[in-house]
Backbone bond lengths (Angstrom), bond angles and torsions (degrees), N, CA, C in turn:
res aa  C-N    CA-C-N  psi(-1)  N-CA   C-N-CA  omega(-1)  CA-C   N-CA-C  phi
1 M - - - 1.494 - - 1.420 111.30 -
2 R 1.324 114.82 145.99 1.517 119.58 170.09 1.447 109.97 -122.44
3 P 1.406 123.38 88.08 1.398 125.36 -167.52 1.532 109.34 -62.69
4 E 1.312 116.71 -25.91 1.549 113.65 -179.51 1.510 113.24 -93.98
5 D 1.296 116.65 8.77 1.563 116.44 177.73 1.441 106.89 -61.82
6 A 1.336 110.21 144.39 1.516 119.59 -174.11 1.615 109.22 -64.14
7 D 1.354 116.66 -36.06 1.471 124.48 -178.37 1.438 114.22 -78.84
8 T 1.420 124.99 -23.91 1.269 121.40 -177.63 1.541 110.20 -143.39
9 P 1.342 116.18 68.49 1.530 122.15 177.82 1.549 106.63 -70.04
10 V 1.297 113.51 156.10 1.467 120.31 172.99 1.547 105.56 -82.94
11 T 1.370 114.45 110.36 1.425 119.62 -174.23 1.580 109.52 -79.98
12 E 1.366 114.81 172.23 1.404 116.54 173.51 1.524 110.58 -72.07
13 A 1.356 113.50 -38.96 1.473 119.48 177.13 1.645 112.27 -53.19
14 E 1.352 112.81 -43.59 1.423 116.23 174.82 1.536 117.09 -59.76
15 L 1.441 109.49 -40.88 1.488 114.25 -174.98 1.566 103.06 -64.39
16 H 1.391 123.45 -46.63 1.398 122.89 176.52 1.503 110.66 -58.35
17 G 1.399 121.22 -38.23 1.354 121.75 -178.95 1.453 112.10 -62.21
18 W 1.377 114.12 -40.62 1.545 120.27 177.08 1.538 105.90 -58.95
19 L 1.371 114.12 -46.68 1.468 114.76 -168.68 1.503 112.70 -62.88
20 D 1.441 111.31 -31.11 1.519 115.94 -178.82 1.478 111.52 -92.53
21 G 1.418 116.35 0.84 1.581 114.77 -175.22 1.389 116.30 66.93
22 Q 1.359 117.66 38.75 1.469 121.69 -169.50 1.709 105.64 -109.75
23 L 1.245 113.94 -3.86 1.466 115.54 -173.84 1.533 114.50 -84.82
24 P 1.230 128.21 158.67 1.479 123.11 165.19 1.460 113.50 -55.82
25 A 1.229 119.87 153.21 1.543 123.91 -169.20 1.502 112.72 -55.54
26 A 1.448 112.42 -41.18 1.358 120.71 -174.43 1.431 112.99 -64.50
27 R 1.449 111.87 -47.29 1.433 118.12 -179.53 1.603 111.43 -69.45
28 Q 1.374 115.73 -37.20 1.389 114.02 171.63 1.426 117.09 -55.01
29 Q 1.264 122.61 -38.64 1.425 125.48 174.42 1.574 110.16 -65.29
30 E 1.330 116.38 -48.65 1.438 121.15 -178.19 1.664 109.01 -56.01
31 I 1.332 112.04 -40.32 1.490 115.36 -179.94 1.495 112.79 -70.40
32 G 1.320 118.70 -30.90 1.358 126.77 177.64 1.492 111.43 -69.84
33 A 1.311 118.85 -36.84 1.398 123.69 176.30 1.564 112.62 -69.43
34 Y 1.428 112.32 -41.89 1.407 117.84 169.55 1.478 118.70 -53.83
35 L 1.311 113.88 -39.13 1.513 118.13 -175.14 1.583 104.58 -78.95
36 A 1.290 116.34 -33.23 1.566 113.68 -176.18 1.446 107.33 -64.06
37 E 1.336 123.78 -22.36 1.356 123.67 176.68 1.538 118.44 -89.78
38 R 1.465 111.62 -5.89 1.410 113.53 174.54 1.481 108.47 -132.71
39 P 1.275 117.25 96.39 1.458 121.60 -172.34 1.448 112.77 -65.56
40 Q 1.417 113.73 -30.16 1.593 114.64 -179.08 1.573 111.12 -65.92
41 E 1.366 108.82 -37.80 1.488 113.43 -179.72 1.496 110.52 -67.59
42 A 1.478 113.95 -36.76 1.400 119.62 178.87 1.503 117.13 -64.18
43 E 1.402 108.76 -35.00 1.512 117.45 174.79 1.430 113.78 -66.72
44 R 1.361 118.43 -42.09 1.478 127.55 170.79 1.403 117.01 -46.73
45 L 1.287 111.30 -51.43 1.468 116.89 -176.58 1.574 111.10 -74.67
46 A 1.300 113.58 -28.64 1.452 119.62 178.00 1.633 108.43 -63.56
47 D 1.329 112.06 -38.57 1.539 122.21 174.24 1.574 100.70 -59.56
48 Y 1.298 119.00 -55.45 1.419 121.91 -174.71 1.692 113.39 -50.07
49 R 1.413 107.81 -44.43 1.358 114.61 -176.24 1.627 112.27 -64.81
50 G 1.375 113.45 -27.90 1.428 122.76 -177.86 1.526 102.19 -77.41
51 Q 1.286 123.64 -42.95 1.545 124.59 174.05 1.417 109.37 -56.87
52 K 1.297 115.87 -47.96 1.569 114.73 -177.71 1.439 109.93 -57.64
53 A 1.369 119.39 -47.28 1.522 117.74 -174.73 1.465 106.86 -60.58
54 A 1.343 122.72 -43.60 1.342 130.01 -170.79 1.568 105.34 -63.97
55 L 1.390 119.72 -41.75 1.404 120.07 -177.92 1.573 111.12 -71.62
56 R 1.265 116.02 -36.16 1.497 117.06 175.67 1.575 111.98 -66.13
57 A 1.192 116.62 -38.74 1.431 122.34 171.59 1.568 110.40 -53.38
58 L 1.305 112.72 -45.20 1.453 116.41 -176.83 1.507 111.43 -74.69
59 F 1.263 119.66 -41.76 1.415 120.72 -165.07 1.564 112.70 -104.99
60 D 1.369 122.68 -20.01 1.337 118.87 178.72 1.547 117.61 -56.03
61 P 1.367 117.82 -36.45 1.436 113.57 178.33 1.528 113.38 -62.81
62 V 1.480 116.22 -22.12 1.525 117.44 -177.66 1.527 107.05 -72.99
63 L 1.314 121.84 -26.20 1.454 124.64 179.08 1.487 110.53 -67.57
64 D 1.237 122.15 -16.52 1.402 121.79 -179.65 1.445 110.27 -97.46
65 E 1.198 120.28 -5.59 1.539 123.24 177.25 1.522 109.41 -83.30
66 A 1.351 112.00 147.76 1.522 118.56 -177.71 1.548 109.60 -64.34
67 A 1.293 121.15 144.61 1.358 122.05 -171.18 1.590 103.24 -76.63
68 P 1.327 121.43 140.99 1.507 124.78 176.07 1.487 113.17 -54.48
69 A 1.379 120.01 140.36 1.406 115.79 177.80 1.442 117.30 -52.76
70 R 1.369 116.21 -37.70 1.451 113.39 -177.33 1.490 114.46 -62.61
71 L 1.325 120.15 -35.65 1.416 121.49 174.97 1.484 113.48 -67.99
72 L 1.243 120.96 -32.68 1.490 121.96 167.18 1.510 116.23 -62.05
73 R 1.331 115.26 -42.46 1.480 117.52 172.25 1.533 110.93 -56.13
74 A 1.424 111.37 -48.99 1.508 118.66 -169.21 1.544 108.14 -61.26
75 A 1.404 116.00 -30.80 1.476 121.22 -176.93 1.490 115.38 -79.39
76 A 1.481 114.53 -7.14 1.473 121.87 178.02 1.591 111.32 -60.52
77 P 1.233 124.79 151.25 1.398 125.92 173.27 1.588 112.49 -57.36
78 R 1.313 115.73 134.96 1.522 125.68 172.71 1.575 104.70 68.57
79 Q 1.231 120.48 33.00 1.417 122.18 171.64 1.561 110.52 -104.25
80 P 1.325 118.68 153.05 1.502 118.26 171.62 1.437 118.40 -52.14
81 W 1.333 117.98 149.57 1.545 117.94 -167.95 1.499 107.93 -96.50
82 Y 1.396 122.61 7.22 1.400 123.00 -165.73 1.601 108.73 -64.77
83 A 1.395 117.64 -32.99 1.390 120.22 -172.63 1.596 105.29 -79.15
84 Q 1.365 118.64 -8.19 1.576 115.87 170.11 1.463 113.01 -60.99
85 R 1.406 122.39 -6.12 1.529 117.45 -175.71 1.499 108.45 -76.41
86 W 1.327 118.99 -11.16 1.565 121.39 174.89 1.521 105.88 -64.67
87 V 1.388 113.78 -52.13 1.585 118.43 -177.56 1.439 107.44 -65.80
88 A 1.391 118.04 -52.05 1.385 119.78 -172.87 1.551 115.29 -58.73
89 G 1.389 114.87 -37.34 1.428 126.71 -176.61 1.481 103.80 -64.99
90 L 1.306 121.48 -50.24 1.534 121.80 173.09 1.500 115.06 -52.65
91 A 1.342 111.24 -49.18 1.369 110.60 -176.20 1.607 112.38 -67.02
92 L 1.360 117.75 -35.20 1.434 112.02 176.52 1.540 112.35 -74.57
93 L 1.184 122.68 -24.17 1.444 126.50 175.94 1.630 109.62 -61.70
94 L 1.322 109.39 -47.30 1.483 115.71 178.69 1.571 111.59 -71.55
95 L 1.371 119.35 -36.11 1.427 118.72 177.24 1.644 107.25 -64.81
96 G 1.294 116.56 -40.56 1.459 122.00 -168.52 1.562 105.43 -70.50
97 T 1.321 121.00 -12.46 1.454 120.18 -177.79 1.588 114.35 -122.69
98 G 1.281 110.99 32.55 1.469 116.85 168.90 1.463 113.26 88.60
99 T 1.293 125.90 13.87 1.496 123.29 178.86 1.453 113.62 -121.14
100 G 1.204 115.62 31.19 1.632 114.33 -175.07 1.377 110.97 -63.29
101 W 1.289 128.52 -35.28 1.477 125.18 -179.62 1.554 113.39 -74.99
102 G 1.412 112.36 -14.61 1.517 113.66 175.90 1.448 115.22 -102.81
103 L 1.311 115.40 29.91 1.468 117.88 -167.33 1.512 106.58 -70.92
104 H 1.428 117.52 -40.44 1.484 113.69 -172.50 1.480 114.47 -63.21
105 S 1.207 119.46 -21.52 1.515 128.16 -176.85 1.578 100.99 -71.10
106 A 1.307 122.34 -27.31 1.487 123.48 -173.52 1.515 112.44 -94.47
107 L 1.241 120.23 -12.99 1.475 125.13 -177.63 1.546 108.56 -90.03
108 P 1.294 111.93 151.11 1.489 117.20 176.66 1.456 114.72 -57.98
109 A 1.320 123.67 147.56 1.340 128.49 -174.74 1.591 112.79 -62.19
110 G 1.341 121.87 143.74 1.382 124.08 -178.08 1.441 118.37 105.76
111 G 1.311 120.43 156.94 1.379 121.17 -173.93 1.598 114.10 -76.49
112 D 1.358 119.12 -17.96 1.351 119.49 -174.11 1.612 110.95 -65.14
113 A 1.246 120.12 -41.46 1.504 122.70 -179.84 1.499 110.04 -63.29
114 T 1.314 115.55 -40.42 1.536 115.50 171.95 1.517 114.02 -59.52
115 A 1.227 118.48 -46.58 1.490 126.04 -179.56 1.547 107.10 -57.64
116 L 1.395 113.11 -45.87 1.505 115.25 178.33 1.471 111.87 -56.91
117 A 1.398 115.43 -51.04 1.494 121.16 -171.90 1.564 106.50 -59.90
118 L 1.308 118.42 -44.18 1.475 123.65 -179.04 1.363 113.74 -61.91
119 A 1.361 112.07 -40.49 1.554 114.52 -178.77 1.623 112.87 -70.41
120 A 1.460 110.54 -34.71 1.385 113.57 -178.39 1.581 109.76 -69.81
121 A 1.436 109.32 -37.38 1.585 108.20 179.73 1.525 110.49 -67.77
122 R 1.289 122.52 -19.51 1.519 120.41 177.19 1.472 113.69 -86.60
123 S 1.326 119.77 -11.11 1.550 121.10 174.78 1.494 107.14 -77.18
124 P 1.360 113.48 151.00 1.440 122.66 -179.22 1.558 108.58 -58.97
125 E 1.286 121.72 -41.76 1.479 122.45 -175.62 1.675 105.86 -64.93
126 G 1.304 113.77 -46.81 1.444 120.90 -177.63 1.522 113.06 -58.83
127 F 1.418 112.99 -38.12 1.312 125.87 176.00 1.508 115.23 -56.80
128 A 1.557 108.57 -50.49 1.437 114.71 177.29 1.668 117.21 -63.23
129 R 1.379 105.93 -36.56 1.397 105.67 178.26 1.453 119.30 -72.83
130 S 1.333 113.30 -24.55 1.639 117.67 171.81 1.496 107.75 -72.85
131 A 1.303 121.92 -35.17 1.435 121.17 179.14 1.598 109.40 -64.20
132 A 1.328 119.09 -37.19 1.356 130.47 -174.19 1.670 103.71 -72.71
133 V 1.260 120.34 -44.12 1.406 123.55 -177.72 1.635 106.73 -69.21
134 A 1.269 117.84 -41.23 1.460 119.61 179.63 1.567 112.16 -65.58
135 H 1.399 112.86 -33.96 1.489 115.92 179.05 1.561 107.73 -71.18
136 A 1.295 114.98 -40.13 1.470 118.71 179.30 1.631 111.65 -67.28
137 V 1.183 113.31 -28.00 1.613 112.36 -176.69 1.489 108.95 -85.55
138 F 1.254 117.86 -38.42 1.608 116.01 -169.63 1.469 112.33 -99.78
139 S 1.408 117.84 -29.88 1.475 113.01 -176.65 1.472 115.34 -63.20
140 P 1.342 123.22 -29.26 1.405 114.49 -177.70 1.579 111.79 -83.52
141 D 1.258 116.17 -9.32 1.581 120.90 177.67 1.469 110.60 -61.93
142 Q 1.317 113.63 116.82 1.442 124.31 -176.34 1.536 109.36 -89.17
143 R 1.401 117.15 -19.83 1.550 117.43 -175.27 1.539 109.35 -102.72
144 R 1.328 121.03 -27.19 1.425 117.87 -175.08 1.588 105.02 -152.89
145 A 1.344 113.35 59.32 1.378 114.19 -178.12 1.669 109.82 -73.30
146 V 1.482 118.11 -22.25 1.488 120.06 172.63 1.439 102.26 -134.06
147 E 1.383 111.53 166.66 1.486 120.83 -178.91 1.511 110.55 -92.95
148 L 1.291 116.92 -34.94 1.530 124.47 172.19 1.561 108.32 -129.64
149 D 1.384 114.41 124.79 1.419 117.26 179.46 1.446 120.96 -75.76
150 A 1.372 121.34 178.53 1.352 125.39 176.31 1.565 116.54 -60.91
151 A 1.285 117.06 -27.94 1.417 119.44 176.97 1.529 112.19 -64.64
152 H 1.409 122.07 -18.56 1.305 127.96 -176.26 1.688 107.55 -114.89
153 E 1.367 113.49 41.56 1.519 111.10 -165.92 1.583 108.03 -68.55
154 E 1.286 120.70 -31.89 1.380 124.83 179.18 1.527 112.66 -62.35
155 Q 1.213 110.27 -46.75 1.507 122.49 177.61 1.538 107.04 -56.63
156 L 1.311 111.84 -52.97 1.472 117.06 -175.62 1.509 109.33 -62.64
157 S 1.286 123.46 -39.90 1.411 126.26 178.51 1.561 109.09 -57.97
158 T 1.249 112.55 -48.54 1.547 113.55 -171.89 1.437 110.09 -71.65
159 W 1.417 118.25 -33.36 1.432 119.79 179.13 1.635 113.65 -71.33
160 L 1.185 112.29 -39.90 1.539 117.93 178.32 1.520 111.30 -72.17
161 S 1.350 117.93 -33.45 1.421 122.80 -173.93 1.608 105.51 -76.36
162 R 1.308 116.37 -35.34 1.473 121.25 177.09 1.586 111.54 -61.75
163 R 1.378 111.00 -46.45 1.482 119.25 -173.46 1.554 108.43 -75.62
164 M 1.283 116.93 -39.16 1.552 122.23 -179.14 1.444 115.19 -77.60
165 G 1.339 123.79 -23.17 1.338 129.95 179.79 1.570 117.80 80.94
166 A 1.339 106.98 18.73 1.555 116.03 -178.70 1.486 107.18 -156.46
167 A 1.377 118.46 163.06 1.410 116.13 -178.53 1.490 114.70 -71.21
168 M 1.298 119.11 128.80 1.454 123.35 -171.75 1.514 106.54 -119.37
169 K 1.226 123.99 93.74 1.524 124.83 -177.62 1.505 104.44 -114.19
170 P 1.395 114.16 131.16 1.469 115.83 176.33 1.436 111.33 -68.25
171 P 1.436 112.54 126.71 1.587 114.77 173.27 1.462 113.60 -55.51
172 H 1.400 112.51 151.41 1.426 117.65 176.59 1.601 108.29 -96.84
173 L 1.232 112.73 117.62 1.599 113.98 -170.54 1.608 106.30 -119.52
174 Q 1.273 126.74 24.14 1.425 126.30 178.37 1.460 110.80 -56.51
175 A 1.397 111.69 -40.86 1.474 110.79 -178.56 1.366 121.01 -66.69
176 Q 1.439 113.76 -15.56 1.481 124.65 175.43 1.536 109.53 -95.75
177 G 1.210 120.70 2.10 1.552 125.27 178.09 1.405 113.04 91.74
178 Y 1.244 120.72 15.53 1.697 119.40 -175.61 1.490 106.54 -123.25
179 A 1.348 111.83 124.42 1.372 118.72 165.72 1.489 120.91 -94.79
180 L 1.324 119.18 142.96 1.408 124.60 -174.01 1.543 107.82 -68.88
181 E 1.440 119.18 133.95 1.404 121.04 178.66 1.567 105.11 -106.55
182 G 1.460 118.87 -30.30 1.333 124.34 -178.45 1.421 114.08 148.20
183 G 1.347 119.80 -156.23 1.481 119.51 178.04 1.605 111.68 -157.93
184 R 1.206 112.59 -179.80 1.417 125.80 176.13 1.442 118.77 -155.65
185 L 1.347 115.76 166.95 1.345 127.78 -177.55 1.511 109.86 -104.78
186 L 1.370 130.64 130.27 1.321 130.58 -177.48 1.407 110.29 -129.60
187 P 1.408 121.67 153.20 1.434 121.02 172.88 1.566 116.69 -76.57
188 G 1.362 116.07 130.20 1.339 121.81 176.49 1.514 112.70 -100.23
189 G 1.358 119.78 -164.74 1.424 122.71 -179.38 1.469 110.71 -65.15
190 Q 1.311 129.49 -44.20 1.436 125.84 170.13 1.424 116.14 -132.23
191 G 1.331 121.75 9.00 1.432 127.57 171.30 1.438 113.34 -161.26
192 P 1.299 118.93 -170.54 1.554 119.20 179.21 1.468 114.36 -79.01
193 V 1.315 113.83 155.38 1.482 124.61 169.41 1.597 106.07 -120.98
194 A 1.334 112.95 161.09 1.455 120.71 179.47 1.441 110.94 -111.59
195 Q 1.334 118.91 142.57 1.508 121.03 167.06 1.440 111.51 -130.87
196 F 1.283 115.90 129.93 1.471 125.28 172.57 1.644 108.89 -100.92
197 M 1.303 113.99 136.84 1.450 110.90 -176.37 1.611 107.23 -122.65
198 Y 1.339 114.59 141.30 1.474 123.44 -178.72 1.430 109.77 -127.29
199 R 1.368 114.05 165.95 1.594 119.91 -174.83 1.537 99.99 -144.67
200 D 1.250 115.51 136.05 1.545 123.98 167.01 1.432 114.44 -85.83
201 S 1.309 119.89 178.06 1.389 121.54 -177.56 1.481 113.15 -64.89
202 E 1.222 125.34 -22.19 1.453 127.53 -179.92 1.570 111.41 -96.35
203 G 1.252 114.82 1.48 1.464 120.04 172.32 1.561 117.73 94.40
204 R 1.279 112.96 3.71 1.450 127.08 178.75 1.571 106.96 -70.16
205 K 1.383 112.97 134.36 1.523 120.03 -176.36 1.527 106.62 -97.06
206 L 1.376 109.66 146.92 1.430 124.11 174.08 1.638 106.24 -132.57
207 T 1.252 118.62 137.11 1.482 118.83 -175.13 1.685 106.02 -125.88
208 V 1.309 112.97 138.58 1.485 118.56 167.03 1.473 112.24 -105.90
209 Y 1.156 126.63 117.07 1.456 130.16 -166.64 1.545 108.27 -115.87
210 V 1.412 116.23 119.81 1.492 117.16 -171.95 1.571 110.64 -121.31
211 S 1.199 121.79 127.25 1.444 128.90 177.04 1.485 110.25 -122.18
212 N 1.377 118.77 155.19 1.418 127.23 171.53 1.451 118.43 -120.67
213 E 1.412 110.66 24.24 1.517 120.29 -177.11 1.446 111.13 -110.04
214 L 1.303 124.95 19.99 1.444 127.49 -175.03 1.442 110.21 -79.17
215 G 1.390 121.13 -26.53 1.435 120.06 -176.79 1.477 106.36 -93.95
216 P 1.456 116.35 -173.61 1.460 121.20 175.27 1.540 112.13 -51.03
217 A 1.271 110.61 148.28 1.493 119.54 -179.92 1.642 108.73 -49.68
218 G 1.393 117.57 129.23 1.290 122.56 174.12 1.534 113.54 83.15
219 A 1.372 115.04 4.72 1.479 116.61 179.24 1.469 119.50 -102.48
220 A 1.404 111.82 19.00 1.349 114.25 177.13 1.613 114.16 -60.80
221 S 1.313 109.55 142.11 1.507 114.21 178.26 1.570 106.05 -163.11
222 A 1.327 113.52 -177.71 1.565 116.91 -175.77 1.513 102.63 -62.90
223 P 1.460 119.25 149.16 1.335 119.66 173.40 1.380 116.87 -48.78
224 V 1.381 123.02 145.95 1.423 125.37 -175.41 1.560 116.49 -65.50
225 H 1.370 115.37 -30.88 1.496 120.27 175.80 1.494 116.47 -92.80
226 A 1.257 119.35 3.96 1.507 119.22 -171.03 1.481 105.79 -64.04
227 G 1.319 120.12 128.51 1.414 125.78 173.82 1.490 111.82 81.50
228 V 1.274 119.59 6.53 1.474 125.43 178.78 1.522 111.18 -92.12
229 P 1.365 120.18 122.04 1.521 119.02 179.57 1.500 108.76 -57.19
230 A 1.553 113.47 139.08 1.483 114.16 -176.98 1.506 115.79 -55.65
231 S 1.474 115.96 -28.53 1.393 119.59 176.47 1.475 121.46 -62.00
232 A 1.388 109.06 -20.71 1.511 116.82 -177.93 1.486 111.50 -99.34
233 M 1.237 123.39 4.63 1.551 126.29 -168.43 1.493 104.74 -99.14
234 P 1.363 114.39 146.31 1.510 121.12 167.69 1.592 105.62 -74.36
235 A 1.233 115.68 157.33 1.500 125.10 172.09 1.488 110.10 -52.61
236 T 1.299 114.87 135.83 1.520 118.93 172.52 1.464 110.86 -101.12
237 A 1.301 114.38 140.61 1.439 122.01 -171.19 1.437 107.91 -89.61
238 F 1.465 117.32 96.98 1.458 116.45 173.35 1.475 111.55 -77.15
239 R 1.292 118.59 148.13 1.467 122.67 176.69 1.486 108.41 -127.08
240 F 1.315 114.52 152.70 1.463 120.75 -179.95 1.595 109.76 -123.12
241 A 1.276 114.04 143.22 1.521 120.40 178.80 1.536 104.67 -140.50
242 R 1.236 112.27 157.05 1.438 126.90 175.01 1.549 105.53 -120.40
243 E 1.445 110.96 111.19 1.491 114.81 -175.90 1.448 103.66 -120.96
244 G 1.240 119.39 107.29 1.571 122.14 -176.26 1.482 116.23 61.09
245 K 1.316 118.01 -115.22 1.336 124.65 179.44 1.589 118.93 -99.55
246 V 1.319 109.02 0.77 1.453 117.44 175.58 1.397 116.98 -118.98
247 N 1.389 114.02 158.36 1.403 121.24 170.78 1.543 114.41 -100.83
248 V 1.410 116.34 150.58 1.424 116.77 178.34 1.500 107.96 -133.46
249 F 1.317 114.79 135.94 1.407 121.41 168.43 1.470 109.87 -112.63
250 Y 1.236 122.14 124.23 1.451 125.02 -177.48 1.508 116.81 -137.16
251 W 1.398 114.95 163.62 1.462 116.52 178.62 1.512 103.32 -154.20
252 V 1.469 114.37 163.56 1.445 119.62 172.59 1.515 109.17 -120.10
253 D 1.416 113.08 139.02 1.345 122.06 -178.74 1.539 109.08 -129.01
254 G 1.362 122.91 87.95 1.354 122.42 -170.02 1.529 110.49 70.36
255 A 1.322 117.63 -128.44 1.512 121.96 179.68 1.476 107.05 -86.44
256 Y 1.239 117.91 -9.47 1.599 122.32 -178.98 1.457 116.11 -86.46
257 G 1.232 117.24 132.07 1.482 121.62 169.09 1.510 112.04 -111.90
258 Y 1.345 121.45 147.28 1.358 129.42 174.31 1.441 110.64 -128.37
259 A 1.463 121.04 139.68 1.351 124.44 -175.36 1.443 111.62 -141.20
260 I 1.241 127.12 126.05 1.355 130.91 -177.31 1.512 105.67 -109.87
261 T 1.388 118.38 118.81 1.467 123.07 -173.86 1.442 111.37 -125.27
262 A 1.457 120.11 132.74 1.375 121.57 169.63 1.480 107.95 -159.57
263 D 1.356 118.04 170.39 1.450 122.17 165.53 1.547 107.15 -92.02
264 A 1.347 109.74 74.03 1.567 119.13 -168.88 1.534 107.31 -140.87
265 S 1.255 116.76 164.91 1.555 119.35 -174.89 1.427 105.30 -72.40
266 R 1.424 120.91 160.81 1.345 127.70 171.29 1.526 118.04 -49.13
267 Q 1.395 104.18 -44.46 1.692 111.53 -179.37 1.342 109.74 -65.99
268 V 1.393 122.43 -39.94 1.479 120.33 -179.49 1.468 111.70 -60.86
269 L 1.397 113.68 -44.48 1.522 117.12 -179.29 1.451 112.69 -70.81
270 A 1.346 116.29 -32.16 1.592 114.38 172.97 1.463 112.49 -66.25
271 D 1.358 119.14 -33.09 1.662 122.08 177.63 1.423 105.49 -64.69
272 V 1.363 121.05 -47.25 1.387 122.33 -170.87 1.508 109.23 -75.61
273 S 1.341 125.77 -31.70 1.460 130.01 173.58 1.481 105.21 -61.46
274 N 1.211 117.74 -47.14 1.557 120.77 -172.25 1.553 103.64 -63.08
275 E 1.299 122.51 -42.49 1.511 127.49 -176.29 1.512 106.89 -67.34
276 V 1.277 117.71 -49.41 1.460 118.57 174.69 1.469 117.94 -53.09
277 Y 1.349 111.50 -50.16 1.521 120.10 172.13 1.461 109.18 -56.31
278 R 1.240 122.35 -44.66 1.501 123.03 -173.47 1.576 107.11 -65.87
279 Q 1.350 121.22 -43.23 1.405 123.80 178.53 1.648 112.08 -67.84
280 L 1.352 112.22 -35.04 1.446 110.17 175.97 1.527 118.16 -66.15
281 V 1.300 113.72 -41.65 1.622 115.88 178.25 1.391 110.66 -76.25
282 S 1.324 123.83 -13.41 1.501 119.31 -175.10 1.585 108.31 -98.37
283 E 1.323 116.66 1.72 1.462 118.87 -179.95 1.533 111.21 -71.69
C-alpha cells in the first residue's frame, strides 16, 4: 500500500471504517499497518474509540425506550418530514464523534429509520446542520484538519471532482481574508460530500461544504448554473441558519447544495457566499 498515493489516500472515512471494523479484511490490515507507522494517528483513533464507548453508554438506554407517538405519526406515509430530525440528529451526533461507519447499529431496527435519516439529509435544513457538524468536528483538529493541503490544490481538485462527479475547485477567498488550508472527503447520506477549509489571519476557520444529494435520490448531476453567465441567471435564494456556535449561509443549485460555515458574522458569511457563488457561475 502507498497511503500517500495521490489516487488512493487514506481517508478520514476509512479510518473510521477501520475503527468500527467495517472495511474489507485486506483493507482493514492495510490501515492497521498504516497506523502502526503513525503513533499520533493511532492515538487519535484510540481517543475516538473512547468517545464512542462513552456515547454508547449514554445513549444505548434510549434505544430501548418506546418511540414517542409523535415520531410514529411522523414516520407514517405522506406525513411531514419535520419529525425526522430526531433520527438525523442522532446520526449526526454519532458521525461527529468518530462513529460514522457504525451508524446503522445505533439506529432503530427496520428500514423506516434509515429512510427518515436519508430524507432529512437531503433536505436543505438537514444539509445545513450536517455542514455545521462537519465544521465543528474538523476545524479544531490541529493534526489532520484536512486530508490534502493547499500545497496540493490541483491534486485535491482532481480527487474530489472524480469522487463527486462534477468539477470541484476550491474557491479563492483571499480578497475576503481567508486562505485555503485544504480539503477532505466526508460520508454523506448516500455518497460522498466535499469540504474545503480556510483560515483567516487570526487563525479562525471557515469551511465550504458541498453535497450533490439535495435533489431527488439518484438525480445528482452537474450544478444547474455551472458555466452560465451571472447576468443570465435567476436570483439564488441564500438561506441563513444558526447552528450551535456557528453561522451557516447555504443555497441549493439543482441537486447540489453549498454551505459556508464559520464563527463569523452574518455579513461576513454573506460576502463570502456571494463570492463563492460568483466563482461557481463564472467557471
